[in-house]
N, C-alpha and C positions, 0 to 999 in steps of 0.2 A: 505492500499500498504505499503510494505516495503523496506529501503531502501536499496539502489543497494550495493553488495559487494565491486565494485569499481567504481570509476569516470574515465571513459578513456580518454582519449585526443583523440581529432577529430583522426576518423580512415580514412577521405579523406581529405588530404590538399587542402586548397583553391586553387582555380585556380588562374593562373597569370590574372593580371588587363589588362584588354584590351587595346592596344594603342589607339590614338587620344586624350588621355586628358589632360587639362592643372591643373596645382597646383597653389592655390592663398592662401593667409590669408586673413580670413574675419574678422578679430578682433585681437586687443593684450589688454588683460586681466593681469591687477598686473604683467607684463612684460612676460605672455605667450602668445606667438603666436598662433592662431587657425587657423588651415589649412581646405582646403575645396578642392576636387578634381571635376573636370567638364568633363562629356562625352558628346559631341554634338550630335544629331541625323545628320546621313549624308544625310536624306530625308526630314528635318523639312521643316516647313513653317509658316507663319505668324501667324498663329493659334497654333500652336507647343507648348503642356502643358509640365509639367517636375516632376521629383520626387524627394523628399528631403530625402536621406536615412541617419539611424542612425544606425551605426554598432554594434554589439554588445560585449562581452569582460566582463562580469560580473562586469559593473561599472567600473573597474580597472584596464582593458590590452586591447589587439586589437588597430587597427586605421584605418582611413576613406577610405584607398586606396584599400580595395579590397572587394567591396561589394559582394554580393551571386552573381554566375555567370552567372543563369538563371536571374538575372534584366536586363541584357545587351540584351536582346533578346526586350528589349522597344524600343532602341535606331532606327531598322528597322521598328519602326510603327511610327516613326516620334516626340517620346519621350526623350527628355534629362534627362539625371541624374546628382545629386551634391550632392556628398559623403560630409558629414562633421566631424570634429572630435571636440571633448568636454573635457572640464576639467572633470579628472577622480579624483573618491574617492581614499584615502581618505581626502585628502585636499576639493574637491568639494562637495557639497550637491547637492542633487537632484534639488532645486531650482536653483543652478548655471549653472548646465547641462541644464536646460528649458532654463534658461536666454542666453546660448551658442545657443540655437536650436531658438531662437527669432533673434539675431544677423546674424548667420548664413540666417534664412529667408530672413531679410530685406537687406544682403550681394547680395543675389543671385538677388531679385527681381531688386535690382538697377543694378547689372552688368549683369545678364543674356540677356540684349538687346544689350548691347555692344558686348558681347563674341559670340554672335549668329547671330550677323549681323540683328538683329531687325526679326527674324524668331524665335519668342517665343509670348508666352501669359503669362506673369508673373502670373497672377490671376489662371491661372487653372495646380493647381498643387497637387500631392497626400503625404503622407508621409507614409515611410513604414521601417522597421527596424526587425532585427531578437534578439531573444534572449533580453538581457541588451537594445539593440537596438530597438526590438520591444515593450518593455516597456517604452522607451521613446516616439516612434512614438505614442503609444495610449496617452500618456499626450499631445504629440505635437497637435495630434487633439483636445485635450480638449482647449488649452492654447492658441496656435500660433493666432496671428492675420495679416492678414487675416486667416479665417480658411481655413484651404485644405477641396479638392473636394471628399477624400476619403482617407481612412486609411486600410495600409496593415499591419497587426501583425501578426509576425511568433513567434510564442513558448515565446512570452513576459510574466515575471511574472505580474500578475494584485494584488496578493495579498501577501502584504509583511509580514503580521501575518501568515500565513501559517509554519505552523512546517516543512513541507517538502523543504522549500525552506530557512528556519532559521536554519535547525538544523547544528550542528557542523559537519565538515567530517574530520575523522582521519588522519593524515599526512599517514596512515601507507597504505592506500585506495588509494591515491592521484596519478597522473604520474608526479607530481612537488615535487621537493626537493629543499632545502633552499640553498643560494648559499655559505653561510658561510663568505660571506665579513662584515656581519654585527652583531653584539653583538643583543642578545634577548632586551636589554635594549633600544637600538637605535632605531630595530625595534618598540615595543612599544612606546617609544617617538613619531616616525614618524606616527605611523598610530593614534595618538592622536591629532596630529597636524590638527590647521583649516586655515593655511596660507598658504592664495591663490598663493603666489609668489612663490610656492614650487609644486602646481599644473603641471601635463603635459596632454596633450590634447592626446597623443594615445601612447603605446609603444608594440612591438613586446610579446603576451605570448609565454614564452622558458618554456617548458616545461621540466626540468633537469632531469626526471626521464627516460625520454626516449631518449633524444635528448641533446647534447652537445650546448653549448649556439654558440659556433662558426657555427654549423650546422641550429640552428636555424637562425641565423641571417643571413648565406648566403640563406637560403630558403625565408626568408623574402626579403629580398634584389631584388631576382629574381621576387616574384609573385607580388610583389608592384612595380617593376621597378624604384628601388630605388638604382642604383648601389654605391652611395655614403654615405648611410644611415651609422650613428655610433652609436652601442649600447654603451651609456655612464654605469658609476657607477650608474647614475638616475636610469635608466630603470634597471639596476639590482637589485635596491633596490624596485622599484614599484613592480615587479615580487615576491621577496620575502614579501612585505605586501599583497599581494595576497593571499597567502599561510596561512599568520597569520589571514587576515580576516575569511577566512570559515574554517581552523581548530577550532577557536575560537566562530565561530557563529556571529560573528560580521558585516557582510557584509551589511545586511538589516540597521543595526542601523547607520553604517555611513553615510547613506544616508539621514536620515532625519533630521529637524531643531532641532540643540543644546536646549540643557535646556528642550526640551519638553519631557512629560511621553513618553518612546521609543513604548510601544505597541499602546498607542493612535496615536501618531504622526505617527508610522509606518501606521497604518491602514488608517489616513486620506490622507496621502501625495503618498499611492499605488493607482492605476487606480482604483479600484474597491470604493476604500473608498471614492474618489474625485466623481463618480458618484451618491453617495447615495444623493450629495446636487445637481445634474446637473438640470439646465433648458435652454430650449432650444433645437435649434434641434443639430444633432449629425452627423459627417459625416459618409455616407455610410462606412462598415467596411467587411472586410474578415478577418479570422482570419484561422490559418494553424498550425497544430501540430501534431508531431509524437507520437502515442498512447504509446508507450515503451518510452519516454522522460525519464532519470533520472534526471533531474536537474530541469527541469520545469515541475511539474507534468499536464498532460492533464487537467485536470479538470480548470486551472487558465484560459485558453482559452474559454471552456466550460460555466465556470461562467459569466465570460464576456461577450460572446455574448448572454445569457440568459439577461444579464442585460441592454443589450443594446434594444433588443426586447422591454422590459417591456419599456424601454422610446420612443416606435416607431421608431427605427433606423431601415435602411435597412442593414442586416447581412447574410453574408455569411459564410458556415465554412467547412471546406475541414481537415480532421482526417485522418491519416494516418496508417494503422495498423502494428505494429512491428517495427517502427521505432523510432530513439532514437533524440538526441541533434544536432542539425545542420546536418542533414542528408541531406538536400536538398543542401548541395557542391558538390553532383555528379551531379547535373543537368547543364551540361554544355552547352547544347544542345537540340534541339527537339529530336535528335537522341538515347536519352537515356532512356532505359524503364522506364516506369512510369510519363514521362512528359505530355501527353497527359492527363493523369486522375490527376495529382498532380500539375502539374506549368500551365499550360495553364488557369486552373481555376484562378490564381493570376493575369498573365498576359490581360486575356480577362476582370475580375473586374476594373484592374486599365485602360484599355483602356475606357470601357462603361463609367466609370464615369469620366474620362480625356474629354470626348467628341469625341474621335475618332471614325470615322464610320468605321463600319465590312467592307466596299468597301477600305477603306484606310488601313486596319490593314491586307490586304491578303498576305503581303510579307511575313508572318510566317506562314500563315496558317489561315483557316476562324476563325471566334469568334466562341467559342461554346454557344448555345443558355441556356444553362442551367449549373450551376455547380453542379456537380456531386460530393456528399457527400459520403464518402466510409462508408454504415451503418455497415460494420463488426467491424469498431471500438466500435461499442453500445454493440455487445456480448463480445469483447476482454476485454472494462473495464467495465462492466455492474455496478456491484457493486461499484467501485470508482465513478463510475459518478451519480449515482444514493446519494450515501451520500455526494458527493458537492453541488448536486443542492439541497439537503433537507437543506443546511447553512442559 
C-alpha cells in the first residue's frame, strides 16, 4: 500500500448535534475541566442501556459535542448516549486518556439515574468511538471497570508501530497550515511538554488550508450548538501542534509512556499489543472500516478482529469498499443510501448485546438477523489483507 498523494480534510461536514442534550463537567484534573454531553432516550424504561462514546481527532483535536450522526438512531430504541471529552496529547499520554475514560464512566454510572429519572440500567453499557476514539474504545473495552457489554470500533488504529500510521506526512499534502502565531521554538517546547495543567479536553480542528479560522469556528458553534464558544490562543496553539506532530512522525510517540523504548512501548500500549497478554473474556466486538481509508489502514481492523477470534471473542466485521476515513459522517438517517448495508449492522449489534429486544427495537425498523460483511472488500484489498494477516 502506498501513501496517498493528499491527506484530505473531511469531505462531509459533521451534522449538527441533535437538541435535547445536557452538558456537564465529569471531573477536574490539574485545573482542566473535562466535559461530558448526555442525550437521554425519549422512550426509556427502567432497563434502558447506554453508550459511552469517545470522539476521534488524532488524539490531539476535536471535541465530544458531535458524535457520529448515525449513533442517535439508538435514542429511539431506548438507549441513552454519553459522549465525553478527554485530555489530549501532547501533554496527556494514553494512560491519562484511559484514566479519563474511567472517570467518565464512574460519573455516568453515578449521575445517569438522577438525570434519567431512574430510567436506566447503568450496568448495561457499550463503548464506541471513531478513529482515535475507536482506538480508545478498544482500550476501554480492555480496562474499564466494570467492563462494557459490547465494543463498536470504527476504524481505530490498533498497531502504533505500523509505518503506515507512523510515517511523516509532508506539510505540502495536508489541508492544514500553521497559524503563524508561534515560533518553531515555541512549538517544539510545547510539543515536548508533559505539564498536564496545559492539557485541553478538546478543540475544534481548524483546516487553515481550506477555511479561515473564523469560518471553522462559526461552523463548529452551529454544529455543536455552542453559540458562546471562544476560540482562544490555546486552541490555535493546539492546531499548530497537530501539524508539527504529524509532519514529523511524532504523534504515536507522544502517546506512550515517557522514558520507555519508543517502539517497544508503542506496541505494548497499542490495542493489539495489549491483547498479547490478554486473559479472560473480552466484550463482543464489531469493527467497521472503509477499504480506501488513507489515514488508518483497513488491516488494523482486520488484524484486531482476527486476534479477538483467536481469543474466542464474538466478532463481526463491516468493511465498506472504496470508502475513506470518517465516511460515515454522511449517514444522518435511514433514508441515506447504504444505511441498511453499513449502519444497520452497527445499530443491531449494539441493541442485541445491550439486551434490547427485537420487538422493542421496531421504531427504526426490525433488527437484521445477520450482519452482512461486504465480501467485495476481500478482492479490493486482497494482497494488503494477506500481507497483514501473515504478520
